[in-house]
Structure formats: structure tokens, C-alpha cells
C-alpha positions as a printed Julia matrix, in Angstrom:
220×3 Matrix{Float64}:
  15.56   16.67   -6.06
  15.79   13.69   -5.49
  14.56    9.94   -7.26
  14.04    6.86   -6.19
  18.04    5.81   -6.3
  18.86    8.52   -4.3
  16.29    9.22   -1.26
  15.91    7.63    1.32
  13.55    4.18    1.52
  12.45    1.64    3.79
  13.66   -2.03    3.02
  11.3    -4.67    4.68
  12.57   -7.48    6.01
  11.12  -10.62    7.71
   8.82   -9.5    10.98
   9.06   -5.5    10.28
   6.38   -3.35    9.81
   4.91    0.28    9.69
   1.59    0.11   11.67
  -0.28    3.87   10.8
  -3.14    3.28   13.15
  -6.97    2.96   12.97
  -8.28    6.5    12.2
 -11.5     7.1    10.54
  -9.88    9.45    8.31
  -7.17    6.53    7.35
  -9.46    3.46    7.0
 -12.9     4.89    6.07
 -12.08    8.02    4.03
 -15.58   10.04    2.52
 -16.69    8.46   -0.17
 -13.64    7.75   -2.09
  -9.87    7.35   -1.76
  -6.01    6.81   -4.11
  -3.62    4.9    -2.22
  -0.49    4.95   -4.02
   3.34    4.02   -3.63
   6.67    3.47   -5.14
   7.86    0.0    -4.41
  11.28   -2.35   -5.08
  10.5    -6.34   -4.94
  13.79   -7.85   -3.43
  12.73  -10.93   -5.42
  12.59  -13.21   -2.31
   9.75  -15.92   -1.84
  10.71  -19.58   -1.25
  11.79  -18.63    2.53
   8.69  -17.0     3.11
   5.5   -19.03    4.95
   3.18  -16.72    3.05
   1.13  -16.95    0.13
   1.09  -13.09   -0.41
   3.32  -10.34    0.04
   1.06   -7.46    1.58
   2.37   -3.83    0.49
  -0.28   -2.06    2.09
  -3.38   -2.05    3.41
  -6.41   -2.37    5.97
  -7.15   -6.11    6.28
  -5.72   -7.59    9.26
  -7.61  -10.68    9.55
 -10.5   -12.93    8.1
 -13.31  -10.7     9.33
 -11.58   -7.42    9.03
 -12.54   -5.17    5.99
 -11.13   -2.57    3.46
  -8.58   -3.38    0.76
  -4.69   -4.21    0.13
  -2.29   -4.21   -2.11
  -0.11   -7.24   -2.26
   1.81   -9.56   -4.41
   0.2   -12.6    -4.79
   1.45  -16.03   -4.89
   2.12  -16.07   -9.2
   4.13  -13.18   -7.73
   1.72  -10.29   -9.51
   0.43   -7.27   -8.21
  -3.19   -7.52   -6.84
  -5.45   -5.36   -5.48
  -7.67   -6.99   -2.69
 -11.06   -5.47   -1.54
 -13.73   -6.61    0.69
 -17.08   -5.29    0.21
 -20.98   -5.69    1.77
 -21.62   -8.49   -0.64
 -18.21   -9.85   -1.38
 -15.03  -10.0    -1.83
 -13.01  -10.02   -5.1
  -9.36   -9.38   -6.49
  -8.21   -7.07   -9.24
  -4.86   -7.59  -10.85
  -4.63  -11.6   -11.54
  -4.02  -11.29  -15.57
  -1.41   -8.77  -15.3
   2.26   -9.5   -16.14
   4.75  -11.14  -13.44
   6.58   -8.81  -10.99
   9.86   -8.5   -11.97
  12.47   -8.24   -8.75
  14.52   -5.28   -8.19
  12.53   -2.54  -10.51
  11.39   -0.12   -8.93
   7.32    0.11   -9.56
   4.64    2.72   -9.16
   1.35    1.05   -7.25
  -1.96    2.92   -6.76
  -5.35    1.87   -6.03
  -8.29    3.9    -6.96
 -11.62    3.25   -4.61
 -15.09    5.13   -5.55
 -17.18    3.43   -3.04
 -19.98    1.85   -3.67
 -19.34    2.34   -7.67
 -15.69    1.12   -8.82
 -12.31   -0.14   -7.38
  -9.27   -0.24  -10.13
  -5.48   -0.97  -10.04
  -2.71    0.81  -11.64
   0.47   -0.13  -12.27
   2.97    1.98  -14.0
   0.58    4.22  -14.7
  -1.3     1.31  -16.42
  -4.95    0.51  -15.48
  -4.69   -3.1   -15.44
  -8.13   -3.59  -14.07
 -11.18   -2.17  -13.02
 -14.31   -3.69  -11.35
 -17.81   -2.5   -10.41
 -18.09   -3.15   -6.56
 -19.87   -2.2    -3.55
 -19.18   -0.33   -0.68
 -16.37   -1.57    1.24
 -17.24   -3.45    4.61
 -15.13   -2.94    7.91
 -15.85   -4.08   11.33
 -13.92   -1.81   13.47
 -10.84   -3.87   13.93
  -8.94   -2.34   10.89
  -5.51   -0.63   10.84
  -3.52    0.82    8.31
  -0.36   -1.49    7.6
   2.24   -1.39    5.61
   5.1    -4.18    4.71
   2.71   -6.76    6.44
  -0.66   -8.18    7.28
  -0.69   -7.01   10.96
   2.07   -7.06   13.49
   2.33  -11.18   13.16
   5.92  -11.22   14.61
   6.83  -13.49   11.61
   7.14  -13.8     7.98
   3.49  -14.01    7.17
   2.3   -12.36    4.34
   5.67  -10.16    4.44
   7.02   -7.97    2.01
  10.39   -8.27    1.15
  12.02   -4.91   -0.43
  12.06   -1.17   -0.54
   8.97    1.17    0.18
   9.48    5.01   -1.28
   7.08    7.33   -0.36
   3.07    6.59   -0.36
   0.37    9.0    -0.19
  -3.28    8.32    0.83
  -5.81   10.92   -1.32
  -9.77   11.55   -0.55
 -10.74   11.19   -3.98
  -9.66    9.21   -7.11
  -7.12   10.66   -8.3
  -6.56    8.4   -11.63
  -9.78    7.56  -14.07
  -7.51    6.32  -16.91
  -3.66    5.15  -18.1
  -1.17    8.31  -16.27
   2.24    8.96  -16.04
   2.85    8.39  -12.62
   4.82   11.1   -10.58
   8.93   10.22  -10.17
   8.66   11.98   -6.65
   5.11   12.18   -4.61
   4.09   15.29   -2.75
   1.47   17.31   -0.74
  -1.81   18.46   -3.06
  -5.27   19.84   -1.73
  -6.58   15.86   -1.94
  -3.74   14.44    0.37
  -5.03   13.07    3.52
  -1.56   11.96    4.75
   2.24   11.45    3.18
   5.27    9.32    4.33
   8.33   10.05    2.24
  10.64    8.38    4.3
  13.51   10.94    4.4
  12.62   11.75    8.17
  12.1     8.29    9.79
  12.95    7.54   13.1
  14.05    4.21   14.33
  10.53    4.33   16.12
   8.45    6.23   13.64
   7.73    6.85   10.31
   6.06   10.77   10.06
   3.09   11.97    7.88
   4.38   14.95    5.79
   0.95   15.81    5.4
   0.67   17.88    9.05
  -2.01   15.5     9.94
  -0.67   13.69   12.33
  -0.98   10.49   10.62
   2.13    9.5    11.56
   3.12    5.32   11.94
   4.96    3.35   14.35
   7.87    1.59   12.83
   8.86   -2.04   13.6
  12.13   -2.84   11.85
  13.26   -2.64    9.0
  16.6    -0.57    7.37
  16.67    2.86    6.33
  18.16    2.61    2.83
  20.25    5.71    1.23
  20.56    7.99    4.18
């Protein structure tokens, strides 16, 4: 078995991202979802022309909907959701992120009921929320908010494995899996061990491969 230190990860730098596409199964899972990933932030900020570094999410513009996980300007992990009634942010009261350390991030959505953010297995905030809103333009992006081709909302750091599930997997504090894997609720799983210069394969077998644009593979 490998660990975050010995497995491959994808390092994002300005203008790099992965586009996983706009399949409904990725963007609007039935009733519930959990997205979780291991990330390591480089610590860079001043050189970037942004006010939030987007790790992953479906929000691509001011009008699109869904959710994203980001490192916001005060350098705290944040979950943003756009619902049929409002836009809300979870995690603003958490401690600042620490550069150079691996952290497990998990977002859960019980659509129309509640949304929660977990950092290293600790539930930092849960909020009652309406159903997510969508305008049809959403895609699942990692490393940036969309294909901007610049440093706008660019995450600068490494991502090691990510999993999207069709259920709310966590409703209380938990011990994160060091190595994420497949289970019966997995909609997509990306472990970055078999990336090519253009593709991040979906190891779940459900075909949700990502189109890789830049970034550097670490640990090959």
C-alpha cells in the first residue's frame, strides 16, 4: 500500500486544471453526494490574482450552481453552495490552513436538507440548506473554477486521490481513510496513479475520465 507521501499526486500550478465534464451523474447525483479528497496547499497566495483558490467544484460562473471547495482569502477551507434560495458558505470560522501539510477535505450534501464540511474528519460546520440550483452550464472542475487559462481562482498545491459518492457518507466526526478506494456508493474515483499527459482516468469503471490541462505528476 502507498501513502500520500509515496503515491502519485497531481501538482497544480497557475493555469492548470482537470475538467471531468458535465455528466448529470457527476453534477447532480440523486438526492445526496459526498466529495472527498486529500490535498496539500503550497502556501502561495500573493502572486495569484484571486481571492479564493478553488480545489474542486461545479460552479463555473456567477450564474451557475452547485458547489465548490476552496481555500478562501483568509486561508481557511470553505464549502460554497448555491441553492434555489441563496448562496451560502460553510467553514468561515475554522482555523487557517497550514502550508505543506496533507489535509482530508469532505463535503456532504443531503439535497434539500443540509450541507456539511469536514476537515481531517472533523465536522467544522453543518447547515440546513435548500436544494442545489443549476443552470445547465455546470461542469466538475479540479484545480480551478473553470478553464480560465490564467491564475484566476487557481489552487496551487497537490491533490492525491478524490472520490465522489452518491450518499451522505459522514454525519459525525470520523477517521479519514489514508487511501481512498471504491465501494458500492462510488460514482467516480480518481487516484492519480495512472494519469497521462492528457487524461486523469476514473478508476471506478464508470467512465468519468478527466481532461488534464497542465499540472505536474509528483511521485511517479
